[in-house]
C-alpha positions as CSV (number, residue, x, y, z in Angstrom):
1,M,-36.1,35.3,-144.6
2,L,-37.9,35.1,-147.9
3,Q,-35.5,35.5,-150.8
4,L,-36.0,34.5,-154.5
5,Q,-32.7,33.5,-155.7
6,E,-32.1,33.3,-159.4
7,I,-29.4,31.2,-160.9
8,F,-28.4,32.3,-164.3
9,Y,-27.1,29.6,-166.6
10,A,-26.2,30.4,-170.1
11,K,-24.9,28.0,-172.7
12,A,-23.8,29.0,-176.1
13,K,-25.3,26.8,-178.7
14,H,-25.8,27.9,-182.3
15,S,-25.5,31.6,-181.2
16,C,-28.5,31.2,-178.8
17,Y,-28.7,31.4,-175.0
18,I,-30.8,29.2,-172.7
19,F,-31.8,30.9,-169.4
20,V,-32.8,28.7,-166.5
21,T,-34.4,30.3,-163.4
22,F,-35.0,28.5,-160.1
23,A,-37.1,29.9,-157.2
24,F,-35.9,28.5,-153.9
25,M,-38.2,27.9,-151.0
26,N,-37.8,29.9,-147.8
27,H,-37.6,27.6,-144.9
28,V,-38.8,28.7,-141.4
29,D,-40.0,26.9,-138.3
30,Y,-43.3,28.8,-138.0
31,I,-45.8,30.9,-139.9
32,I,-48.0,33.0,-137.8
33,V,-51.2,34.5,-139.2
34,G,-52.2,37.6,-137.3
35,N,-50.2,40.3,-135.5
36,G,-52.7,41.1,-132.7
37,L,-52.1,40.3,-129.1
38,A,-52.2,36.5,-129.6
39,G,-49.8,36.6,-132.6
40,I,-47.4,38.9,-130.8
41,A,-47.4,36.7,-127.7
42,F,-46.6,33.6,-129.7
43,A,-44.0,35.4,-131.7
44,E,-42.3,36.3,-128.5
45,Q,-42.3,32.7,-127.4
46,L,-40.6,31.8,-130.7
47,R,-37.9,34.6,-130.3
48,L,-37.3,33.4,-126.7
49,H,-36.5,29.9,-128.0
50,N,-34.6,30.9,-131.1
51,K,-37.2,29.7,-133.6
52,D,-37.3,31.2,-137.1
53,F,-40.7,32.6,-138.1
54,I,-42.6,35.0,-140.3
55,V,-45.9,36.8,-139.7
56,F,-48.8,37.5,-142.1
57,D,-51.0,40.4,-141.2
58,N,-53.2,42.6,-143.4
59,Q,-54.7,44.7,-140.4
60,S,-58.2,43.4,-141.2
61,Q,-59.0,42.7,-137.6
62,Q,-59.4,45.7,-135.3
63,S,-60.2,44.4,-131.8
64,S,-56.7,44.4,-130.4
65,R,-56.0,47.8,-131.9
66,V,-59.0,49.7,-130.6
67,A,-59.2,48.0,-127.1
68,A,-58.5,49.8,-123.9
69,G,-55.9,47.1,-123.1
70,L,-57.0,46.7,-119.5
71,Y,-55.5,44.1,-117.3
72,N,-58.0,43.7,-114.5
73,P,-58.1,40.5,-112.3
74,V,-61.7,41.1,-111.1
75,V,-65.1,40.7,-112.8
76,L,-66.5,44.0,-111.6
77,K,-70.1,43.3,-112.2
78,R,-70.2,40.4,-109.8
79,F,-67.0,40.9,-107.7
80,T,-65.5,37.6,-108.6
81,S,-62.1,36.6,-109.7
82,V,-61.1,36.4,-113.3
83,W,-60.2,32.9,-114.4
84,N,-56.6,32.1,-113.5
85,A,-56.0,35.8,-112.9
86,K,-53.0,35.6,-110.5
87,H,-50.9,33.3,-112.7
88,Q,-51.8,35.2,-115.8
89,L,-50.7,38.5,-114.3
90,E,-47.5,37.1,-112.9
91,L,-46.6,35.9,-116.4
92,A,-48.0,38.8,-118.5
93,I,-46.5,41.9,-116.8
94,P,-42.8,40.9,-117.2
95,K,-43.6,40.1,-120.8
96,Y,-44.8,43.6,-121.5
97,E,-41.9,45.1,-119.6
98,A,-39.6,43.1,-121.9
99,L,-41.5,44.3,-124.9
100,E,-41.0,47.9,-123.7
101,K,-37.3,47.4,-123.7
102,L,-37.3,45.6,-127.1
103,L,-39.4,48.2,-128.8
104,Q,-38.2,51.3,-126.9
105,V,-41.8,52.5,-126.2
106,K,-44.0,53.0,-123.2
107,L,-46.6,50.3,-123.0
108,N,-47.5,49.5,-119.4
109,Y,-49.5,52.2,-117.5
110,K,-50.1,51.0,-114.0
111,L,-53.4,52.5,-112.8
112,P,-55.9,51.5,-110.1
113,I,-59.5,50.8,-111.1
114,Y,-62.1,52.5,-109.0
115,R,-65.4,50.7,-109.1
116,K,-68.2,53.1,-108.4
117,F,-70.8,51.8,-105.8
118,T,-74.4,52.5,-106.4
119,S,-75.7,51.4,-102.9
120,I,-74.8,50.2,-99.4
121,E,-75.5,46.7,-100.6
122,E,-72.8,46.9,-103.2
123,Q,-70.4,48.1,-100.6
124,N,-71.2,45.2,-98.4
125,D,-70.8,42.7,-101.4
126,W,-67.4,44.2,-102.2
127,F,-66.1,43.8,-98.6
128,T,-67.5,40.3,-98.4
129,A,-65.7,39.4,-101.7
130,S,-62.4,41.0,-100.4
131,D,-62.3,38.3,-97.7
132,Q,-62.1,35.5,-100.2
133,P,-58.6,34.0,-100.7
134,V,-58.7,34.4,-104.5
135,L,-59.6,38.1,-104.3
136,C,-57.9,39.4,-101.1
137,D,-54.8,40.4,-103.1
138,F,-56.8,42.4,-105.6
139,L,-59.6,44.1,-103.7
140,S,-58.7,47.0,-101.3
141,T,-60.6,46.9,-98.1
142,S,-60.6,50.7,-97.8
143,L,-63.7,52.6,-98.9
144,I,-62.6,55.4,-101.2
145,K,-64.5,58.7,-101.0
146,T,-63.8,61.6,-103.3
147,N,-65.1,65.1,-103.7
148,H,-64.2,65.2,-107.3
149,P,-66.3,68.1,-108.8
150,S,-67.1,66.2,-112.0
151,I,-68.0,62.8,-110.6
152,H,-71.0,62.2,-108.3
153,A,-70.4,59.1,-106.2
154,E,-72.6,59.1,-103.1
155,F,-71.5,55.6,-102.0
156,G,-67.8,56.0,-102.9
157,F,-65.6,53.5,-104.7
158,G,-63.8,50.2,-104.2
159,E,-60.2,50.0,-105.5
160,V,-58.9,47.2,-107.6
161,L,-55.2,46.6,-107.0
162,H,-52.5,45.3,-109.5
163,S,-54.5,46.7,-112.5
164,G,-53.6,49.0,-115.4
165,R,-53.6,49.2,-119.1
166,I,-51.3,48.2,-122.0
167,H,-51.2,50.6,-124.9
168,T,-52.2,48.0,-127.4
169,S,-52.3,50.1,-130.5
170,Q,-48.8,51.3,-129.8
171,L,-47.7,47.7,-129.1
172,I,-49.1,46.4,-132.4
173,K,-47.8,49.3,-134.4
174,S,-44.3,49.1,-132.9
175,Y,-44.1,45.3,-133.1
176,A,-45.0,45.5,-136.8
177,V,-42.1,47.9,-137.4
178,F,-39.8,45.6,-135.5
179,L,-41.0,42.6,-137.6
180,D,-40.5,44.6,-140.7
181,S,-37.0,45.5,-139.8
182,E,-36.2,41.8,-139.4
183,N,-37.8,40.9,-142.7
184,R,-40.4,38.8,-140.9
185,L,-43.6,40.7,-141.8
186,Y,-45.8,40.1,-144.8
187,K,-48.4,42.9,-145.0
188,E,-50.9,40.9,-147.1
189,E,-53.9,38.7,-146.8
190,F,-53.3,35.0,-146.1
191,H,-55.1,32.8,-148.6
192,H,-56.0,29.5,-146.8
193,N,-56.7,27.8,-150.1
194,Q,-53.1,28.2,-151.2
195,L,-51.8,26.2,-148.2
196,E,-50.3,22.8,-149.1
197,I,-50.2,20.5,-146.2
198,Q,-47.6,17.7,-146.0
199,Q,-47.1,15.2,-143.2
200,N,-44.2,17.0,-141.6
201,S,-44.4,20.5,-143.2
202,I,-46.6,23.0,-144.9
203,N,-46.0,25.0,-148.0
204,Y,-47.4,28.4,-148.8
205,K,-46.4,30.1,-152.0
206,T,-42.6,30.2,-151.8
207,I,-42.5,29.4,-148.0
208,T,-42.1,26.1,-146.3
209,A,-42.6,25.7,-142.6
210,K,-42.8,23.1,-139.9
211,H,-45.9,24.6,-138.3
212,I,-48.5,27.3,-138.9
213,V,-50.3,29.1,-136.1
214,F,-53.6,30.9,-136.8
215,A,-54.0,33.9,-134.5
216,E,-56.6,35.7,-136.7
217,G,-59.1,37.0,-134.1
218,F,-62.6,37.1,-135.5
219,G,-61.0,36.3,-138.9
220,L,-61.0,32.7,-137.8
221,M,-64.6,32.6,-139.1
222,E,-63.1,32.4,-142.6
223,N,-60.6,29.8,-141.7
224,P,-61.6,26.4,-143.3
225,F,-59.5,24.4,-140.9
226,F,-61.0,25.7,-137.6
227,R,-64.4,27.0,-138.7
228,H,-66.1,24.3,-136.6
229,L,-65.0,26.1,-133.4
230,P,-67.8,28.0,-131.7
231,L,-66.4,31.5,-132.1
232,N,-69.3,34.0,-131.4
233,G,-67.7,37.3,-131.9
234,T,-69.1,40.3,-130.1
235,K,-69.0,43.8,-131.6
236,G,-67.9,46.6,-129.3
237,E,-68.1,50.4,-130.0
238,M,-65.9,52.8,-128.1
239,L,-65.4,56.6,-127.9
240,I,-62.3,58.7,-127.4
241,I,-63.4,62.0,-125.7
242,K,-61.5,65.1,-124.7
243,A,-62.5,66.3,-121.2
244,P,-60.0,68.9,-119.7
245,E,-62.0,69.3,-116.5
246,L,-62.2,65.6,-115.7
247,N,-58.6,65.2,-114.7
248,I,-58.5,61.7,-113.2
249,N,-55.5,59.4,-112.8
250,F,-57.4,56.2,-112.3
251,I,-59.6,54.0,-114.4
252,L,-63.2,54.5,-113.4
253,K,-65.8,51.7,-113.8
254,S,-69.5,52.3,-113.6
255,S,-71.9,51.5,-116.4
256,V,-68.9,52.0,-118.7
257,F,-65.2,52.2,-118.3
258,I,-63.5,55.6,-118.4
259,V,-59.8,55.1,-119.1
260,P,-57.4,58.1,-119.0
261,L,-55.0,58.3,-121.9
262,E,-53.0,61.4,-122.4
263,S,-53.6,65.1,-123.2
264,D,-57.0,65.2,-121.5
265,L,-58.2,62.2,-123.6
266,Y,-60.2,59.3,-122.3
267,W,-61.3,56.0,-123.7
268,I,-65.0,55.3,-123.1
269,G,-66.4,51.8,-123.6
270,A,-67.7,49.6,-124.5
271,T,-71.0,48.4,-126.1
272,Y,-71.9,44.8,-126.6
273,E,-73.6,43.8,-129.9
274,W,-74.1,40.2,-130.8
275,E,-75.8,40.4,-134.2
276,D,-73.9,43.1,-136.1
277,K,-70.5,41.6,-137.2
278,T,-69.1,44.6,-139.0
279,H,-66.4,47.1,-138.0
280,S,-68.7,50.0,-138.8
281,T,-69.6,52.5,-136.1
282,T,-73.3,53.2,-135.5
283,K,-75.3,56.1,-134.1
284,K,-77.0,53.7,-131.8
285,G,-73.7,52.7,-130.2
286,K,-72.5,56.3,-129.9
287,D,-75.8,57.4,-128.3
288,E,-75.7,54.5,-125.8
289,L,-72.1,55.4,-124.7
290,I,-72.9,59.1,-124.4
291,K,-76.0,58.5,-122.4
292,K,-74.2,56.2,-119.9
293,L,-71.2,58.6,-119.7
294,K,-73.5,61.5,-118.7
295,T,-74.8,59.5,-115.7
296,I,-71.2,59.3,-114.4
297,I,-69.5,62.6,-115.1
298,T,-70.9,66.1,-115.1
299,C,-68.2,68.1,-116.9
300,N,-68.2,69.0,-120.5
301,F,-66.6,66.7,-123.0
302,E,-66.0,66.5,-126.8
303,V,-66.2,63.2,-128.8
304,V,-63.0,63.2,-130.9
305,E,-63.1,59.6,-132.2
306,H,-65.7,56.8,-132.5
307,I,-64.3,53.3,-133.1
308,A,-65.4,49.7,-133.3
309,G,-64.1,46.2,-133.4
310,I,-65.2,42.6,-133.0
311,R,-64.0,40.8,-130.0
312,P,-63.1,37.1,-130.6
313,T,-65.5,35.8,-127.9
314,T,-66.2,32.1,-127.4
315,K,-69.2,30.0,-126.3
316,D,-67.7,29.1,-123.0
317,R,-65.6,32.2,-122.5
318,R,-62.3,30.3,-122.7
319,P,-59.7,30.6,-125.4
320,F,-59.2,28.2,-128.3
321,V,-55.7,26.6,-128.2
322,G,-54.6,23.4,-129.9
323,S,-53.9,21.6,-133.1
324,H,-56.1,20.4,-136.0
325,Q,-57.5,16.9,-135.5
326,K,-56.1,15.6,-138.7
327,H,-53.2,18.0,-139.7
328,K,-51.0,18.1,-136.6
329,N,-48.8,21.0,-137.9
330,L,-51.8,23.4,-138.1
331,H,-52.5,25.2,-134.8
332,V,-55.0,27.7,-133.5
333,L,-54.5,30.5,-130.9
334,N,-57.7,32.5,-130.6
335,G,-60.8,33.3,-128.6
336,L,-59.2,35.7,-126.1
337,G,-62.4,37.7,-125.8
338,T,-62.3,40.9,-123.7
339,R,-59.1,40.0,-121.7
340,G,-56.5,39.5,-124.4
341,V,-53.9,41.5,-122.6
342,M,-53.9,39.2,-119.6
343,I,-54.5,35.9,-121.3
344,S,-52.3,36.1,-124.4
345,P,-48.9,35.4,-122.8
346,Y,-50.3,32.5,-120.9
347,V,-52.0,30.8,-123.8
348,A,-49.0,31.4,-126.1
349,E,-46.7,29.7,-123.6
350,Q,-49.2,26.8,-123.3
351,L,-49.3,26.3,-127.1
352,F,-45.5,26.5,-127.6
353,N,-44.9,23.9,-124.9
354,Y,-47.6,21.7,-126.4
355,I,-46.1,21.8,-129.8
356,E,-42.4,21.7,-129.0
357,N,-42.3,19.8,-125.7
358,D,-45.3,17.6,-126.0
359,A,-46.7,19.1,-122.8
360,S,-50.4,18.8,-122.0
361,L,-52.7,21.8,-122.6
362,D,-54.8,23.3,-119.8
363,K,-58.1,21.4,-120.3
364,D,-60.0,24.7,-120.0
365,I,-58.4,26.0,-123.2
366,D,-57.8,22.8,-125.2
367,I,-60.0,22.8,-128.4
368,K,-60.4,19.0,-127.8
369,R,-63.2,20.0,-125.5
370,F,-65.4,20.5,-128.6
371,G,-64.7,17.0,-129.9
């Protein structure tokens, strides 16, 4: 990894000494900018294939850290399949299990999602959807009734199978520690204007690399090389509440998600704000979440944390994957939106094979779709 090696050369001449210092470049295969879900997924591809790399991350982007980390193969508003859901899950879950072993932490919490029905019509729509080939593996055909004292659900619930959550904040924190232990992590801002681009390499300060991958989340808006991509960015605010009486061991979806954490804590979210692009929490966002929450549960609760982040959402709801049109050693891995846990291993594998094996990218994610 990065080392400044100084060679001392002294020559006696007229009782004077001449000191010559040389700073040697650190050579790696890849630089990754960003240690969120996309950056970690690509770093794991590099480790798998014995590529040398370093990561720059200054923790300026919060979306991966504050997200619930759900993996959910169903769009629960319309009862439709998430794009490429089956393949994404088959690829992603083993990756997170491998990360658990590598980092020696618990990351994968397998939990069913209960979608609260508001009418008989919704029940009928659910069971109609469950007959579709792309959804039959994910939608239970049993109507779930519960007499939970803190949840009023007259029409019951539909259960989503093969769902759960990844503890994203733990993943990012633990992976940063791992990178640091390997001397691969630079906890500093990456300055795009200091990047020197050659035909077959790039130089950044005292580092030279064959490739650089930008996995900056909403920070892509400040990237001069990929600023043309239509990244919208959607702010989300979330609450962490303490509710000892709620006591549920499933993820509840109604007007908001209620996700069990630990020690009677629950993640509540999220809002969608398209104009405000700051990480600041707002009274409006908090009030909206509390109002919706009170229509779902009847027990007492205490708000213990209020958090916000900007999701890297895209114009067509598909990720940005590919290379710069002119500089072929500059690459982007971004736009994972609200489903980064599921999508990141898939798009990371796609980008790696595209760069290293000259494989074609899935046309749905290739940035060439924007010209």
